[in-house]
N, C-alpha and C positions, 0 to 999 in steps of 0.2 A: 843252636842252629835254628834258623827260621826258614820254613818253606811256605810258599803261598800259591794260591790259585785264584784267578779272577773268574767270576760268573757274570754273564750278561742277563739282565732282567728286563723283559718287555711285558707290559700289561696295563690295562686301564688307561691307555693313552700316555703312559709314562715309560721312560727308558732310563735305566741306570745300571751301574756295575757294583757288584758285591765282592769284597776281598775276603777270602777265607785263608786264615793263617794258622800254621802249626809251629809253636815254639817248643822245641825239644831241648831240654837242658842236657848238654853233653857232659861226661865226667870231667873234661878238661876246662869247662866254662864255669864262670861265676854267674849267678842270677843277673847281676848287673850287665855283664857282657851280652848274654842272650837277649835280655830285654832291650838293650841298645840296638841290637839287630832288628828287633820287631819294630821299634820306633822308626828306624831308618827305612824299613820296608813300607810302613804306612805313609811317611812323608813322600817317598818316591812315587808311590801309587797316586797319591793326591796330586802331586806335581804333574803326572801324566794325564789323569782323568778329570781333575778339577771338579766342577759342579756336577759332573756325571757320577760321582761317588755316592752310592746309595745305601751302603751298609757294610758292616764289619763283623766278622766272626773270628774269634780267637780260641784256639785249642792249645792248652798248656800241658806238656808231658814232662814231668819232673818227679824226683823223689818227694814223698809226702812232706818231709821236713823243709822243703823249699816252697811248697804251695802258698803258704801265708805271705811270704816275701814277694813272690811273683804276682799274686792277686793285689797286694798293696801297691805295687808298682803300676799295675794296670788301672786301679782305681784313681791313683794320683794322676796318671796320664789323661784319663777321661775327664777328671774334674778340674785339673789345674794347668794343663799344658796349653798356654796361651796361643801359640801358633796353630794349634789344632782345634781351638775352641769352636770356630764356626762350623767345621766339619762335624764334630760330635753333636752340636746342637741341631744340625741339619738331619743327621741320621737318627737321632733320638734315643738309640740304645745300642748296646754291644752285646752280642751273644757269646757266651763263654762256656767252654768245656774244659775240665781239668781232671787229670788222673796220673797214675804212675807209668802207664804204657798205653799205646794205641789199641792193644788187644784186650786190655783190661776194662774194668768199669770206669766210666767217666761221669763225674758230677757235672750238672748243667745249671747255669743260672744266667740272668740277664742283668746288665748294668744299665739302669735308666739314667739318661742325661738330664741334669737340671736345666731348666730353661729351654728345652728342646722346641724346635719349630712345630707348630700345629699343622697337620696335613688335612 
């Protein structure tokens, strides 16, 4: 299941929108199904906001044995998904949090995008 929230950012003469997503792997879902929902949400958001998309945050809530698979999917998306290439280059990085529950400890890291636009 994927939930998301949009935040509006104003500052320094710039205006953009940030998409915060939470991918929760439900017991009835495969990692592939859940990740597919995340990809659809990102494409839909970009379709609505276009060049005003300024950032992406992804939280992944799943059993520990699924973390590696979901992170691999996310890395492949950022590095290889051709239709999203310009978007990822424009935002430069993706903030990621991952854990077994929203109430538990979450590991945090950032995926840097190769060839990102200089600001």
